[in-house]
N, C-alpha and C positions, 0 to 999 in steps of 0.2 A: 175305193181310192187306190189300195196299195198295189192293185193291178195296173190301174192307170200310171201310176208313178214308174213301176216297173217297166211298161210297155212305153212310155212317152219320155219321162225325164231322164232315164238313162242312157236310152237311145239318142236323145238330142245332143247328150254330151258327147257321146262317141261321135257322132254324124258331123258335130261341129268340128270336133278335132280332125277327123278324116277331110273335111271340106278344106279348113284351113290349110291342112299340110299339102292338099293336091294345089289349093290356088297359089301357094308359095313357090311349089315345084313349077308348076305351069307359068307363073308370070313373073319369076324373079328377075329375067332379062326382058321384060317387056318393052318395047320400044315404039312410041306413037308421037305424033305431033300434038294430039289433043288429052291423051291420059297418061299420065305418069306411073310408073310399075307399082307404086305405093297404092295409088287409087284402083287400079286394076285389081291389085289383092282385096282390098276392101269391098269392092263391087262384090267380087264372088263370094266373100264372107256374109256379107248381106243377104244374098240369094240363099245361102246355105241356111242363114237363119230364117229366113221366109219359108224356105220348105220344111224346116223343122216345126214351125207354127202351122204350116198347113197339116202336117202330120198328127200335131197334137190335137186340132180340130176333128181330123178323121179319126182319132181315137176316142172320141167323145162316145161313141156307142159303148164304151166299157163302164161307164159310171151307172147304166141300168142292169150290168149282169148282176149284182147283189138282190135283185127282185127275185123272190124265191120263185116264181113260175118260169121266168128266163134261165134262171141258175140250174133247176132242176132237168128241164128240157135241152136235151142235147143240141137239137136243130135250130133251137131260138138263140142258144148261147153262141153257136158258132156265127149265125147270122151277125149277131149283136157284136162280135168280135172281130170278124173278117170282113164283112160286106163293105162297109164304109172305106176301109183303108184299100182293099182289091178294086173297088171302083175309082178312088182316088189316083193308085198308081196306074191305072190302064188309062185315065184321062190325061196324067203327065206324059206318059210314054206316046200317046198319039198328038197332044198339041206342041210339044217341044221338039224343036228340031237339032237333032244331034248331028252336028257336021265332022266333030273329029274324036278320036277314041279317047280323049280326056273329058270329053262330053260325057260319054258312057261311063268313065270311072268316077266322074265327080257323082253323078246320078245313082250309080250303084253304090258308092261310098256313103251317099246321105240316106238312101232307101234301105238297103239291107240291115242296116241295126235297128231300123224300126220293126221290120219284119221278123230278125231274130228275136225281138222284144216281146213281139206279140205272140209268137208260137211258144216263146219259154213261159210266158205269163199265162197262156192258155193252159198249158201242160202242169203248171202249177195250180191253177184253180181247178183242174179236172181231179189232179192227185189229191186235193184237200177235200172233194166231194165226199 
């Protein structure tokens, strides 16, 4: 559970802060007939929270790592650790239409903390072995 927290909870907090900052910077002067700037910022913030929940679900494979047969086998532990997040990231890249550079920045700002958390928690697990 400690690895799951390290690779999910802390990156979620960082991703939320980065996503909120990007939303404010991008939409502070947003003008539209339909949506005020405050609502545009709130919509981006909700999407960031949805992405954080998506990556939390993708990291669910970390909960099987304490099983000895998976923990001791390097191939199984790498698959349990990285397979679902890799597939999920590739699916997002293929499905989402990135029209502006700010879309890529928002995506990277939300996804990169999760990958950093995954790699650091994997290294910590391997060093404890």
